C-alpha positions in Angstrom: 0.0 -0.1 0.0 1.3 3.5 -0.9 2.2 5.5 2.1 0.1 8.6 2.8 1.4 12.1 3.3 0.1 13.7 6.4 0.6 17.5 7.0 2.8 17.3 10.2 6.2 16.2 11.3 6.5 13.0 13.6 8.8 12.8 16.4 11.3 9.9 15.6 14.7 9.0 17.0 15.9 12.5 15.7 13.7 15.4 16.6 12.8 17.6 13.7 11.1 20.9 14.5 9.9 23.9 12.5 11.2 26.4 14.9 7.9 28.3 14.9 7.0 28.3 11.3 3.4 28.7 10.5 3.5 26.3 7.6 4.3 22.7 8.2 5.9 20.0 6.4 4.2 17.1 4.6 5.6 13.6 5.6 5.6 10.1 4.2 6.6 7.0 6.1 7.6 3.6 4.6 10.2 0.8 5.5 13.5 -0.4 4.0 16.7 -1.9 5.5 14.5 -3.2 8.2 14.0 0.4 9.6 11.5 3.2 9.4 12.2 5.8 6.7 10.6 9.3 7.1 10.4 11.7 4.2 9.4 15.5 5.2 8.7 17.9 2.2 8.2 21.6 2.7 6.5 23.9 0.4 4.9 21.3 -1.9 1.2 20.4 -2.5 -0.4 17.1 -1.8 -0.5 16.0 -5.4 3.3 16.7 -5.8 4.1 14.9 -2.6 2.0 11.9 -3.6 3.7 11.6 -6.9 7.1 11.8 -5.2 6.8 9.0 -2.9 6.8 6.2 -5.6 10.0 7.5 -6.8 11.6 7.5 -3.4 10.3 4.0 -2.5 11.9 2.8 -5.7 15.3 4.5 -5.0 15.4 2.8 -1.5 14.3 -0.6 -2.7 16.9 -0.6 -5.5 19.7 0.0 -2.9 18.2 -2.5 -0.4 18.0 -5.2 -3.1 21.5 -4.5 -4.3 23.3 -4.3 -1.2 21.7 -6.7 1.4 24.5 -8.6 3.2 22.7 -11.9 3.8 19.6 -12.3 1.8 19.9 -12.8 -2.0 21.1 -9.6 -3.6 23.8 -8.3 -5.9 26.2 -8.1 -3.1 25.7 -11.8 -2.0 26.3 -12.9 -5.7 29.7 -10.9 -5.5 30.7 -12.4 -2.3 30.0 -15.9 -3.7 32.2 -15.3 -6.7 35.1 -14.0 -4.3 34.7 -17.0 -2.1 35.0 -19.4 -5.1 38.1 -17.4 -6.4 36.1 -16.4 -9.5 35.5 -13.2 -11.4 32.1 -11.7 -11.5 30.7 -9.1 -13.9 28.9 -6.2 -12.3 26.8 -3.2 -13.5 28.7 0.1 -13.9 26.5 1.7 -11.2 27.5 -1.2 -8.8 31.2 -0.7 -9.7 30.9 3.1 -8.9 29.5 2.5 -5.4 32.2 -0.1 -4.6 34.8 2.3 -5.8 33.3 5.1 -3.7 33.4 2.7 -0.6 37.0 1.9 -1.5 37.9 5.8 -1.5 36.3 6.2 1.9 38.0 3.2 3.3 41.4 4.5 2.0 40.6 8.1 3.4 39.8 6.4 6.8 43.0 4.4 6.9 40.9 1.3 6.6 39.0 2.0 10.0 36.0 2.0 7.8 36.4 -1.5 6.1 33.7 -2.8 3.9 35.9 -5.8 3.1 35.5 -7.0 6.6 32.2 -8.9 6.0 33.6 -12.2 7.4 34.5 -10.7 10.7 30.9 -9.3 11.1 29.6 -12.7 10.1 32.0 -14.3 12.7 30.4 -12.0 15.4 26.9 -13.0 14.2 25.8 -9.6 12.7 25.0 -10.9 9.3 21.9 -12.5 10.2 18.3 -11.4 11.0 18.6 -12.5 14.7 21.8 -10.6 15.3 20.4 -9.3 18.8 20.3 -12.8 20.4 22.7 -13.7 23.2 25.6 -15.9 22.1 29.3 -16.4 23.0 31.7 -14.2 21.0 33.9 -15.8 18.3 37.0 -17.8 19.4 40.2 -15.8 19.3 41.7 -18.3 17.0 39.1 -17.4 14.4 39.7 -13.6 14.8 43.5 -14.2 14.6 43.0 -16.1 11.3 41.0 -13.2 9.8 43.6 -10.6 11.2 46.3 -12.5 9.6 44.8 -12.2 6.2 44.0 -8.5 6.9 41.3 -8.0 4.1 40.7 -4.4 3.0 39.2 -2.8 0.0 42.7 -2.7 -1.5 42.0 -6.5 -2.2 39.2 -5.5 -4.5 40.1 -5.1 -8.2 37.6 -3.9 -10.8 38.6 -3.8 -14.5 36.0 -3.0 -17.2 33.2 -3.8 -14.8 34.7 -7.2 -13.8 35.4 -7.7 -10.2 37.9 -10.0 -8.6 40.0 -10.4 -5.4 42.9 -12.6 -4.6 42.2 -12.7 -0.7 39.8 -15.3 0.1 39.1 -13.6 3.5 37.4 -10.7 1.7 33.6 -10.5 2.1 32.0 -7.3 1.3 29.5 -5.6 3.6 28.2 -2.1 3.4 26.3 -1.8 6.8 28.3 1.4 7.6 27.7 2.9 4.1 24.5 1.6 2.6 22.1 4.0 4.4 24.1 6.9 3.3 24.1 5.8 -0.2 20.3 5.2 -0.1 19.7 8.7 1.3 22.0 10.3 -1.4 20.1 8.4 -4.1 16.8 9.6 -2.6 17.9 13.3 -2.4 19.0 13.1 -6.1 15.5 11.8 -6.9 13.9 14.5 -5.0 15.9 17.1 -6.9 15.1 15.6 -10.1 11.3 16.2 -9.2 12.1 19.8 -8.6 11.8 19.6 -4.7 14.1 22.0 -3.0 13.2 21.7 0.7 13.1 18.3 2.3 14.5 15.9 4.8 15.2 12.1 4.3 15.4 10.4 7.7 16.4 6.7 7.7 16.5 5.3 11.2 17.6 8.5 12.7 20.3 9.4 10.1 19.3 12.0 7.6 20.1 14.5 4.8 18.2 17.8 4.6 18.0 20.3 1.7 16.8 23.8 1.7 15.1 24.8 4.9 11.8 24.8 6.8 10.4 28.1 5.6 12.6 31.0 6.9 14.1 28.8 9.7 16.8 26.1 9.5 15.9 22.5 10.3 16.8 21.7 13.9 17.9 18.1 14.5 18.0 16.3 17.8 20.8 13.9 18.6 20.0 10.8 20.6 21.9 10.4 24.0 23.8 7.1 23.9 23.1 6.2 27.4 19.7 7.9 28.3 16.7 6.1 26.8 14.6 8.5 25.0 16.9 11.4 26.0 18.6 13.9 23.8 22.3 14.6 23.9 22.2 17.9 21.8 20.5 19.5 18.8 22.0 20.9 15.7 20.7 23.5 13.2 21.2 22.7 9.5 20.3 24.6 6.4 21.2 24.3 2.7 22.4 20.8 2.0 23.7 18.9 4.9 23.8 15.3 6.2 23.7 14.3 9.9 24.8 10.8 10.6 25.4 9.1 13.9 26.9 5.8 14.8 27.1 4.5 18.3 27.4 1.4 20.5 23.6 1.6 21.4 22.3 0.9 17.9 23.1 -2.9 17.6 24.6 -5.1 20.3 24.0 -8.4 22.0 24.8 -9.3 25.6 26.6 -12.7 26.7 27.1 -13.4 30.3 26.8 -9.9 31.4 29.1 -8.3 28.7 27.7 -6.1 26.0 29.2 -6.6 22.5 28.5 -3.6 20.2 28.3 -4.1 16.5 31.0 -1.6 15.4 34.1 -3.7 15.1 37.7 -2.5 15.0 39.4 -4.1 12.0 42.9 -3.6 13.7 41.9 -5.9 16.7 38.7 -7.8 15.5 37.0 -6.7 18.6 34.1 -4.2 19.3 35.2 -0.6 19.4 34.7 0.7 22.9 36.4 4.0 23.4 34.0 6.1 21.6 30.3 5.3 22.3 28.6 7.7 19.9 29.8 10.0 17.1 27.8 12.4 15.1 29.2 13.9 11.7 27.8 16.7 9.5 28.8 16.7 5.8 27.1 17.4 2.5 27.3 13.9 1.2 25.4 11.4 3.3 27.5 8.3 2.2 30.8 10.0 3.3 29.1 11.1 6.5 27.8 7.5 7.2 31.3 6.0 6.5 33.0 8.6 8.6 30.7 8.2 11.6 31.7 4.5 11.8 35.3 5.2 11.2 35.5 7.8 14.0 33.9 5.4 16.6 36.6 3.0 15.7 39.4 5.7 15.8 39.2 6.3 19.6 41.4 9.1 20.8 42.8 9.4 17.2 39.6 10.6 15.7 40.7 14.2 14.8 43.6 12.8 12.6 41.1 10.4 10.9 38.5 13.1 10.5 41.0 15.2 8.8 42.0 12.5 6.5 38.2 12.0 5.6 37.7 15.6 5.0 35.4 15.9 7.9 35.4 19.1 10.1 32.0 18.8 11.8 32.2 16.1 14.6 30.8 15.5 18.0 31.4 12.5 20.0 30.9 11.0 23.4 33.7 9.1 25.0 33.2 5.9 27.1 33.8 8.0 30.3 30.9 10.5 29.3 33.3 13.3 28.0 31.8 15.2 25.1 34.3 16.2 22.5 33.8 18.1 19.4 35.5 20.2 16.6 35.2 24.1 16.7 33.1 24.0 13.6 30.6 21.6 15.2 30.5 23.8 18.2 29.1 26.6 16.2 26.1 24.6 15.1 25.4 22.4 18.3 23.4 23.0 21.4 23.9 20.6 24.1 21.0 19.4 26.1 22.7 19.6 29.5 23.9 23.3 29.9 26.3 22.0 32.6 28.1 19.8 30.2 31.4 21.3 29.1 32.7 19.8 25.8 36.3 19.5 24.9 37.1 21.3 21.7 39.7 19.4 19.7 41.4 20.6 16.5 41.2 18.7 13.3 44.8 18.7 11.9 
């Protein structure tokens, strides 16, 4: 059934407000990637909004069908070929996305590592019941993966034919697919002539234009207070806000919590940074960067610089909030008594 547009903004995991505007946005809601997607359009009539939703649903479904990590998809076909030591022909648009992911992996010094699918599979995250309690993988398994050290440098594409000589490579784009989908959706909106909108996928979003004469104001979820807000940021023009954290997906075994963001240097969950929010024009880069900066720990300013990211806010495991000077100009912390540490991006 086609989602219906309703003339108000809903409160989701990110709070979006009109800041007092008399006009309101039209919103549609549908599902992809196993999560809720909210589309908010400002300054369009109901007929235009209704025509737009079919285009957006198709854009999201195409990305989901192409990049699903364990259900039949283009990605699983690619991984089957790699595991068999075979080459596989791919479409130019698929090659372009893989090459884009390889660029972000290189820029992150491989802390964002889409070639680490076997590691995530080992930890039980490439399955529908990833949240169920289970023992962590044996260290011997992890050591075998670390010895092979698969990265996107092991992927070779020549005339739309993909190959890899590292059998431990298994592609997975969980830290990148949402951003790719949001960018595709925004492109679709612009092609429809829509200038003011937000695409919100499970709390990560890209906004274009504004909500009337006010910026969009986005609430950032607190990683340790259920239903609480850590901060809000005002965005206007064309900006993406993506957050990665240890609260998004995790399982618990014998009292220990195992978050889903894994450090490819150790094969273990990243634990130093528990939440990272990034602002950047491009949703795909923001998505990849947020993941990489969780993994980066105290070295996050250096990795942010390498990725070309200058708007970063994060919470450390001890509760300290750190951010860049550029982010400090746009963010408003929910706790006025919280003093953030401002760190310089080299």
